[in-house]
N, C-alpha and C positions, 0 to 999 in steps of 0.2 A: 558928583558924589564926593563927600569929604572923606578924610582918612578913617574916622571912626565908623562910618557906614561900611567902608571897604573891609575893615577888620571884622566887623560884625557879620558881614556876608560870608567871609572866609570861615569863621567859626560855625556858622549855620550849615555850610556845605560839609565841613568836617564832621559835625554832629550827625547830619543826615546820612552821610556815607557809613559812619560807624553804626548807626541804627539799622541801616539796610543790611550790613554785614552780619550784625548780631541776629537780626530777624531771619536772614536767609540760612544761617547755621541750623536753625530749627527745621527748615525745609529740607536742607541737605541730609539731616539726620533721618527724616521720614523716608527719603529715597534710599538711603543706605540700609534701613531696616526693612525695606520692602513694603512700607505703608503708603502705597501709591495713591489711594483715595485721599488720605490726609495731605499728602504732598501736593496733589492737584488743587485742593481747596486753599492750601496755604499760599502757593505761588499765584493763584488766581487773585487772592486778596492783595498780594504785593503789587501785582500789575495794575491794580486800580489806582495806586498812588504813584507807581513808577512804570508807566506803560512802555517806555522805551528801553528799560533796563535789559541788556542783552542776556545777562546771566539768569535773571528771573524768567525771561521768555524761553530760554533753552531748557531750564529745569521744568518749567510748566509743560513744555512739549514732551519731555521725557516722561513726566508723571502721567499724562493722559495716554501716551503710547503704551506704557507699561500697565495702564489701567483699562486695557481692552478697547482703546480708541485709536487704533493704529492709523487709520486713514487721516484723522484730524491731526495727529502728531506729524505725519509726513507733510501735510500742507504747511504747518508751522515751520518745519525745518527748511522746506523749499523757500519760504519767505525770508527766513534768516540767512539762508545761503545767498540769496540774491542781494540782500542788504550788506552782507559782510563777505564779499568774494575772497577766497583764499584762506579764510579763517579755518585752521585745522580742526579745532574743537567742534565747530559747527559741522564741518564736513564729515567728521567721524560719527557724529550723532545722526546726521542725515543718512549716512550709509547704513547705520544700524536700524533706522526706521524703515529702510527698504526691506530688511529681513523681517521686521514685525509684520509687514504687509505681504510677505511671501513673494516679493519681487526679486527672486534670486538671480535671474539673468542680468537685470539692471545692476544689482548689487555687485555681481562678479566684475562687471566692466568698471564700475566706480572704484571698488577696492583695488583692482589691478593697477589703476592709475595712482591711488593713494600710496600703495607700498613701493611703487617706483619712485615717487617723489619723496617718500619718507621711509627709507629702507631700515631705519633703526627705531621705528615707532611700534611699540608693543601692541597697542590697541588696534592698529591697522592690520597687522599680521594676524591677530587673533580673530578679528571680524572677517577677514578674508578666508581664514581657515573654516570658520563656521558656515560661511556662504557656500564654499566648495563642498563641504560635508552635506549640506542640504541638497546640493545638485548631484550627490553621490560621486563626486570627483575626488575619491579618497586619497590617491597618491599625492596630489598637489595640496590637498587639505592637510595631510599629515606633514608635508614639508613646511607649510606655513605655520602650523601650530608648534612645530619643533623650533622654528625660527623665533617665534614669540617666547618660547621657554628659554632660548639662549639670551634673549634680551631681558627677561625677568625670570631668573631661575626659580623653579619650584612654585611658580605662581599658581595658587589654588584654582582660579578660574580657567587658566590654560590647561592645567592637568585634567580638569573635568571635561573640557572640550576635547582634549586628546583621547580621553576614555571613550567618549561617544563616537568619535571618528573611527577609532579602532573597532568598536562594537559594530558599527555600520559596515566597515571594511570586512570584518570577520564574517558577518552575516552574508555579505556578497560572495565571499569565498565558499561558504557552506552551500549556497545555491548553485555554485559552479562545481561543487564536489571537490574542492581543493581544501580538504579537511586539515592537513598538516599546517598549511599557511594560516587558516583560521585559528587553530589551536595555539600557534605561536603568538598571535595578537592577544588572545585571551590571557595567556601567561604573562605577557608584558603588562597588561592592565593590572593584573593581580600583584605585580611588583609595586606599582604606584598606589593601589588600593587593595590591600590584603583582605581576603574574604568578602570582596564586594559582591552583594547579592545579585545584581543584574548580570555581572560577568559570569558568575558561577552558574546562573540559570541558562545563559546563552551557551555556555560550555556543555552543560548537562544535556541541553536540547540537541546539540550536535552529536553527542554520544548516543542519544535515543535514535537519531536518524541513522547513524553508522552501526547501531546495535552493538556497540562496544560496552558490554555489560560491566566489566571490571572497572574501566575508567569512569563510567557513569556512576557506579556505586561510590567510588572514591570522592567524586564531586559532591554527591548528595550527603555523604558523611560530613564533609566540610560545612555544608549548609545546616546540618542538623542541630548544631549547638545553639545558634541564634534563631533558626527558623525550622523547628522540628516538624511542624505540620506540613509545610511545603516540601521538606526533604522526604518525609514518609510517602507523600503522594507520588513523588518522582520515583522512589524506590519500588513502590507498588507497580508502576508502569514498567519499570525495568524488569521486574520479576515476570510480568506478563510476556514481555518480549522474549525472555529467556525460557518461556513455556513452563514457568513455575507458578501455576495458577493458585494453588493453595497458599503459597507464600505471599502472592499478590493480595489475596483477600485478607490474610492475617495483618499485613502492613496497613492496608486501607482501613481495616477495623480499628487498629490502634490510632491511626490518624484521625478517624471520625471521633473517637473518644476524646483525644486531646483538643480537637477543634471546638469543643463545648466551652473552653476557657478563653477563646480569642474573640476579638471584636471586629476583625477584618471580615466584613460580610462577603466580599468577593472570594476570599480564601475559604470561607465556610462552604460556599456553593461549590467551589472546585473540589473540596474534600468529599462532599456528599455525592458529587458526580463520580469521583474515582471509586468510592465505595460501591455505588450502583454498578459501575462497569465491572468491578471485580466479582460481584455476584453473578453477572451475566457470563463472564469468562469461565466461572466455575459451574455454569449451567444450573444455577439456583434460580430458575426462572420464576417460580412462585414468589419467593422472597423479593426478588427484584421488582416484580409487578406490584406487590403491596407497597414497597418503598417508593416506587415511582408515582403511584396513585396519591400517596401522602404528599409528595413533592408538588404534584399538580394542584393540590388544594392550597398549599403554602405559597407556591409561585405560579399562579395561573398564567398560561400562555407564554411562559418564558422559554426562549429558544433552547437553552441547555437542557431543560427538562423534556421538551418535545423531542430533542435529539436522543435522549436516553430511551424514551418510549419507542422511537423509530429503530434504534439499535436492537432493543430487545425483540422487536417483531422480526427483524432480519434474522437474528439467531434462531428464532422459532419458525422461520420460513413463512411468516405471515406477511408476504411481500406487498400485497395491496394496502394493508393497514400501515405498513412502514412508509409507503409512498405518500399516503394521506398526511402522515405526520410531517414528512419533509416538505410537502406543499404548504402546510401551515407555517413552517419555519420561514419559507421563502416569501410568504405573504407578509410576515413581520419584517423581514430583511432580505431583499433580493440579492444582496451581496454576501450572504452568510456562506462561509466555507463549508460548515457541516451540512447545511441545507443543499448546496449545489453538488458536492461530491457524494454526499450521503444518498441523494435521490438517484445519482448515476449508478451507484452500487445496487440500489434496490431495483432499478429498471433492468440492469444486467442480469441480476438473479431471477427476475421475472421473465427473461427471454426477450425483453423489449430493447433490442440492440441499438436501433437508431436513436431512441429516446435517451439511452444510457450515454451514447457517444455525444449527443448534443449537450447533455448536462455536464459532461466532463469538459467539453470545449468551453462552455460558459464559465466553469470554474477557472480554467486557464486564462480566460479573457480578463477575469477579475484579479486573479493571483498569478501574475506572470511567472513562468518557470517553476510553479509549485511542484515539488517532488512527487507527492502522492498522486496528483492529477496526471502528471506525465507518465508515471508508472502504470496507472489505470489504463490510459490510452494505449500505451505500449502493449499491455497484455491483451487488450481488445483487438489490436491489429494482428497480434500473433495468432489469435483464433481464426483469422481469415487469410493467413499467409500461405501460399502454396508450398508444398513440401514433398520430398521423395524419401521413401523409407526402404531400406534394404535389410533382409534377414537371411542369414546363412546358418544351416544347422546340420548336425550329424547325429543319427540315432542308431541304437542297436538294442536287441533284446536277447534273452536266453533261448529263443527259438531260432537263433542263428540268422536273424534278419538284420540287415543294415540298410541305412538310407542316407543319402545326401540330398539336401533340399535347399532351394533358394526362393525368396519371394521379393519381388520388386513392385512397389506401389507408388503411384504419383497421384496426389490429391490437389485439385485446383479450385478453390472457392472463386466463383464468378460474381457473387454478390453476397449480402448477408443472408439470403434465402437459398440461392442455388450453389451447388458444389458438384463438380464432375470428377471422376477418378478413372484410372486405368491400372490394371494389375497383371503381372506375369508371374506364374509360379512354375517351378521346375522341380521334379523329384525323380531320383534314380534309386531303385531298390535292388537288393541282391541277397540271395541266400548263400552264405559262405560254405554250406555243406553240399547243396545240390548245384551250386554255381549258376542257378537260374537268375536272370536279371530282367528288369523292365524299366521303361522311362515313361513319364507322363508330363505333359505341358498344359497349363491352363492359361487362356488369354481372356481377360475380362475387361469390360468397360461398364461404367455405371454413373448414376447421378442421384443426388439427394435434394429434396426441397422442403424447406421449413415454411409451411403455409399457416402456421399459428405458433405463437410463442411456446405452446406446450405440446405441439404435435408436428412431427416431421415424417416424411416418407422417403424411402430409399429403394432404388431398383438397380440391379446389376445382372448382366448377362454375358455369356461368352461361350467358348468352345474348349473342350478337353480333348487333347490328342494323346493317345497312348500307343506304345509299341513294346512288344516282347518277341521272344523267339517264335511264339506260336500265334500271335495276334497283332493286329494293327487296326485302330478304329478311332472315330471321332464321336463325341457326345456333347449334347447341349448342357450348359450350366446355367443356373438361374438362382437368384437370391433377391427376394423382395420383402420388405418389412416396414411396419409402422413403429415409431417410438412416441410415447406420450406420457404426460404427467396427469393422471386422472384426478388426483387430489394432492395437497401439499405432502411432501415427504414420501411420495409414491412414484415409482417408475415402472412403466409397462412396455414391453416390446412383444409384438405379435408378427410372425412372419412365415415365409415358405422358402425352403432352400433345396435345390436339386444339386447333388454333387456325386462324384465318382469315388468308389472305394479304391484307394491307391496305397494302403498302408504297406503292403508287401507285393512281391511279384505274383504270387498265386491269385491275389484279389484283383490285380490289374488284368490278368489273363481272363478272369471270369466276367469281366465287363459289368459289374454290378453297380447300377445307379440307385441312389436313394432319394426319395422325396420326403423331406422333413417338414412337418407342420409343427410350429413351436410357439410357446409363450414363456417369457421371462418376466418375473414380477419381483420388485424389491420394495420393501417397506422399511423406512427409517423412523426413528422416534426422537423426541427431545430428551429422553432419559437413557440414551446410550444403547438400548437394545435395537436389533434389526433382524429382518427376516427376508431371505431370498429363496425364491422357488422357480424351478424350471421344469417345463413339461415338453416332451417330444413325442409325436406320433410319426413313425417312419414306415412308409411302404417302399418295398424294394423291387427291382425288376426281376429278381429271382423268385417272386411271389411270396416272399417272407415279409412279416410285419414286426415292428418293434414298438413297445411302449417304454418310455424312460421318464422317471420322475426323480428330480434331485431337489432337496430342500435343505436350507442351512439357517440355523437360529444362532445368532452371534451377539456378543457384547463388546462395545468399544471401551477399552480400558484407558487409552490415551488418544489424543488427537494430533499431537506433534512430538515425535512421529506417530503415525497411526499404529496402535497396538490393539488387536482384537482377537477374540477367541470364541469358540462355540462348538456346536454339535452339527455334523452333517449326516444326512441320510439319503441313500440312493436305492432306487428300485428299477430293475430292468426285467422285461418279459418279452420273449420272442414267440411268435405263433408256431414256428417250426424250429426244431433243433437241427443245426447243420454243423456239428462239431469239427468235421474234417475240413470245412472251409473257413469258418470263423467262429469266434466265441458267441454262442447264441443260446443261452440257457432259457428254459421255460420260466424259471423264476430265479432272480438274483437280488439279494439285499446286502447292503453295506452300511455300517454305522461307524463313524469316526469322530474323534475329538481333534480340533485343530487350533493352531495359534499362528497368527500372521503379524508381521511387522512391516511397515511401509513408509518410506520417505518418497513422496510422489514427485516425479520429474516435472509435473505441470506447475508446481508452486515454488520450485527452487530458483535461485538466481544463477547466473553463469558462474563458471569456475567452482562448481559445487558437485558433490557426490550425491547420488540417489541410489536407493536399494529397495529390495523386497525379499522377504523370506517367509515361506509357508511350510509349516511342519504339521503333519497329521498322522494319527495312528488309530487303529480300531480293528474291527472284525468284519469279514465278509462271509455270506452264507450263500453258497451256490447250490440251488435246488435243495435236495434233502441231505446234502453232505454235511459233515461236521464243520463248525466254524473255523475260519482261517484268519490268523493275525495278518494285518496289513499295515503298510506305512507308505507315506508319500513325502518327498522332500522337493521343494521348488525354491530356487534362489536366483536373485538377479542383482548385479552390481553395475552401476553406470556412472558416467561423468558428463556433465554439461560443459563443453569446452567454451561455448559462447551462446549468445541468444539464438544463433542459427544452427548450431551443430551439437549433437549429443550422441552418445554411443553406450551400449551396455553388453555385457556377456551374461549368459544365463545357463542354468543346469537344472535338469529334472530327473528324478529317480523314483520309481514306484513299483510296487508289486500287486497293486489292486487290479483284479482281472478286467474290470470294466475300462481300464485306461487304454488297453490295446485290443485290437480285433482278435489276436491269438490268445490272449489271456495270460501272457508271460510277463516276467519282470522287464520293465522298460526303462531305458536311459536315453537322455537327449541333452546335448549342450550346443550352444550356438552364440552367434554374434549378431547384434542389431545396430544399425546406424540410421539416424534420422537427420536430414539436412533441409532447412528452409531454403527454398530456391531464390527467394528475394527478401529484402529487408522489410517490405511492407506488402499489403494486399495488392492484387492486380487491379482492383477497382478503388474508387475513392469513397471512403466511408462518409456518410452524410447524416 
């Protein structure tokens, strides 16, 4: 080859290299802009002319990997890695392709070696941090992303990675109920990314879980400027948690109106869902039903609409229909959270305990450590946990009678159907004028059996032993009854009870046993009205009989706490008047208005107060006598120290003649303690 040929060859090589560099700049631009399909085609063409070009091969592998062809990209990088051992750029891309293929454990090992060999390489530390984040190894991930930011201060990609690492770490802390640690991470992210939507949403969700209304409202107010519909949906839910249902509906209605002007279909659905929920919370069931039917036409067989229909049926106590809806949800998606936990709630409300527990456990198997599912299972177990209850009381009336009493009861559930119990009751009475006194002791054992989700049977028997200055005797005690739900929103109890009259010393001396045949019936409604009726027919061993009717018509003004009021009516008639022994009119009527407020101990969390107050006033009519003004005051205040221990004090005062056997003003106060004997049931729920 002569000199001219050599010079020409050099120029051709230079020109070819320059052309490649210029051409590849176009491909680099495609990659930088995220135009991966264009980049793939571009580098594919380059490789037709320069099949061995390392840069083109590397860029082509990146392009196909980022264009949803992760396995093919990994194969290319494996080939390049074998051809260019120790090439850092290829190794970094190979490591990243492991992430694309979700081979996080392999990536962890490879990145670990990379950062050891290249401790000052920004890309290696950032890739390692992202790998560890995917493995939920957040402390080490955070250390590596912070190292990357030391090497490249304020690098946008590293800051975004650190944001998602802290979001993941915060979510983990929330699941572990370490809320202050999670809150600290969210605040740190907001320093890097002020008013970041994802972070604010995660923070708000945490406050929904902790029921921190004030902080939750503050976060949603921050979101409201740029995301008003999203913020209003959250504020509506917070209002519901705060038991402000009218406010919840007002906010949801405003959100629904604003959502007409947005294009985000997912947010539109969420807004329609919140509005429907708010209608249900406010017991506007007819409106909710109409709205859901419209949604079912617009979004046929979509799970969120089916869930709304199921929720409405639960609120209306249509549990079979609710279960059907939840089954449809699970047919669409077996891993649906709403479907699995929703059907668990529906089964529990239907009395299908085993089915409810199974559905809750399925929820936990899909959503590990999910708070609502854990709480549901915890509450279910509490229903079958053995407990002991102690009640101490002191009473007196203006007939100079006093009484000290105690009641100790142990209840042991042996399965979801069988429960056994034992009770000991002691009562000592005295008349402070005559100084006569007497004691009675009741020893009882019993069992209950739930042989149908809506029907249970209970039986209790025992012995009463009584003694006074003039008598000493034993008597049989018996109590047996059925409880059933004949139709939705109805409760019926029918039973027989044999007991001894032991209100005061004179009655204990007379050895009067009563045989009570009774019915209790309660009817609830979906429009806040309710009706309770009780009837007793009593035959006594002194040959007297009694008929007693009590009925109460009431209205529920609030549900949390319960606030209800209404009208009570009571009628009593004895076959024989025995006024010297006990209050026994031929005809007695009483009418009263009452108001009751209740915070139920069954629904509160530990470290919380519970209470009950009942005030009533009216008139009583004893035979043909003039009407008499009456009043009744009952109050209870208690504290739940833990999931296993609670206690309360109570007081009662009344001048209604029917309250006591003697017909005088009656007062009682006492102390009650309830302690769960174990943390869980004695048997294994299945």
